C-alpha positions in Angstrom: -8.5 -133.1 105.7 -4.8 -132.6 105.2 -4.0 -130.4 102.1 -0.7 -130.9 100.3 1.3 -129.4 97.5 4.1 -131.0 95.6 6.1 -128.7 93.3 9.3 -129.1 91.4 11.0 -127.0 88.8 13.9 -127.3 86.4 15.6 -125.0 83.9 15.2 -126.7 80.5 17.7 -125.5 77.9 15.0 -125.1 75.2 12.4 -122.6 74.2 8.9 -122.8 75.8 7.5 -123.4 72.3 9.6 -126.6 72.1 8.6 -127.9 75.6 4.9 -126.9 75.7 3.7 -129.4 73.1 5.3 -132.3 75.0 3.0 -131.6 77.9 0.0 -130.3 76.0 -0.5 -133.6 74.2 -0.8 -136.8 76.2 0.5 -138.9 73.3 3.9 -137.1 73.9 4.0 -138.1 77.6 5.4 -141.5 76.7 8.7 -139.7 75.9 9.1 -138.2 79.4 6.6 -139.3 82.0 8.3 -140.8 85.1 5.6 -143.4 85.3 5.9 -144.9 81.8 8.2 -147.7 83.0 6.2 -148.7 86.1 4.0 -151.2 84.2 5.2 -152.3 80.7 1.7 -153.8 80.0 -0.2 -150.6 81.1 -3.4 -150.0 79.2 -3.7 -146.5 77.8 -6.6 -144.8 76.1 -6.8 -141.4 74.6 -10.0 -139.5 73.9 -11.3 -136.0 73.3 -9.1 -133.5 71.5 -5.6 -134.4 70.3 -4.1 -131.7 72.5 -5.0 -128.8 74.6 -8.3 -128.3 76.4 -10.5 -131.4 76.1 -7.6 -133.8 75.6 -8.1 -136.9 77.8 -5.9 -139.8 78.8 -6.8 -142.8 80.9 -4.6 -145.5 82.2 -5.0 -148.8 84.0 -2.1 -150.9 85.2 -0.6 -153.1 87.8 -0.8 -152.3 91.5 2.1 -149.9 91.3 0.7 -148.0 88.3 -2.9 -148.0 89.5 -5.6 -146.4 87.3 -7.0 -143.0 86.6 -7.7 -140.2 84.1 -6.2 -136.9 83.1 -7.9 -134.1 81.3 -6.4 -130.8 80.1 -8.8 -128.2 81.5 -6.7 -125.1 80.7 -4.1 -124.4 78.1 -2.4 -121.0 77.5 0.3 -121.6 74.9 3.2 -121.4 75.7 2.8 -120.4 79.3 0.6 -122.7 81.3 -1.3 -126.0 81.3 -3.9 -127.1 83.9 -4.8 -130.7 84.2 -7.5 -132.5 86.2 -5.8 -135.6 87.5 -8.1 -138.2 89.0 -6.9 -141.5 90.6 -9.4 -144.3 90.8 -7.0 -147.0 92.1 -5.4 -147.7 94.5 -7.0 -144.7 96.3 -9.6 -142.4 94.9 -8.4 -138.8 94.7 -8.6 -135.7 92.5 -5.4 -133.7 92.2 -5.3 -130.5 90.3 -2.0 -130.3 88.4 -0.3 -127.3 86.8 2.7 -126.8 84.5 4.1 -123.4 83.9 6.7 -122.3 81.4 8.7 -119.1 82.1 11.5 -118.0 79.8 14.8 -117.7 81.8 18.2 -116.9 80.2 18.7 -119.3 77.2 16.0 -121.7 78.4 12.7 -122.1 80.1 11.9 -122.6 83.8 9.3 -125.4 83.9 7.4 -125.8 87.2 5.2 -128.9 87.9 2.8 -128.5 90.8 0.2 -130.9 92.1 -2.2 -130.1 94.9 -4.7 -132.2 96.8 -6.2 -133.2 100.1 -5.7 -136.4 102.0 -9.0 -137.7 103.1 -10.1 -141.1 104.6 -7.5 -143.7 104.0 -5.3 -141.1 102.3 -5.2 -139.1 105.5 -4.0 -142.1 107.5 -1.5 -142.9 104.7 -0.2 -139.3 104.9 0.7 -139.8 108.6 3.3 -142.3 107.5 4.2 -141.1 104.0 5.0 -137.6 103.0 3.4 -136.8 99.6 6.3 -134.4 98.7 8.8 -137.2 99.2 6.7 -139.8 97.5 5.9 -137.8 94.4 8.6 -135.2 94.3 11.3 -137.7 93.1 9.0 -138.7 90.3 8.5 -135.0 89.3 12.3 -134.5 89.3 12.8 -137.6 87.1 10.0 -136.5 84.8 11.4 -132.9 84.5 14.8 -134.4 83.6 13.3 -136.6 80.9 11.2 -133.7 79.7 14.4 -131.6 79.3 16.1 -134.4 77.4 13.0 -134.8 75.1 12.7 -131.0 74.5 16.4 -130.5 73.7 16.3 -133.5 71.3 13.3 -132.0 69.6 14.9 -128.5 69.4 18.1 -129.8 67.8 
């Protein structure tokens, strides 16, 4: 097994109270998720609670989008959100994901972290492709879009 961690952070010029709801409710992810444009015909379903613990999201798309589910398993407003991220296609994997929101100056330091283990085919894939490089750019793009959505909301 080859454990990995991908983490990125950004200083968002908005209060944690304005950013937190954009992550704590999967319906809001369409405003900032870096994967929204990957498959225009992606099928999305929402279940469970509207937001916070018990909120669930499932997607199924083209080969690039793949399919999987997310569930908020921890939510401490406005400091931290824990998500159980499960990919079912193209490779099966469970990747615990965490967002933290820490006040800094006139804004909030948002940190997005995903952990996991490369097993089976994923382990072979990891020999050729660095997860940090593969997903890190998406996290950076997502944090930039989250910042834009939060500042738009705050104004």
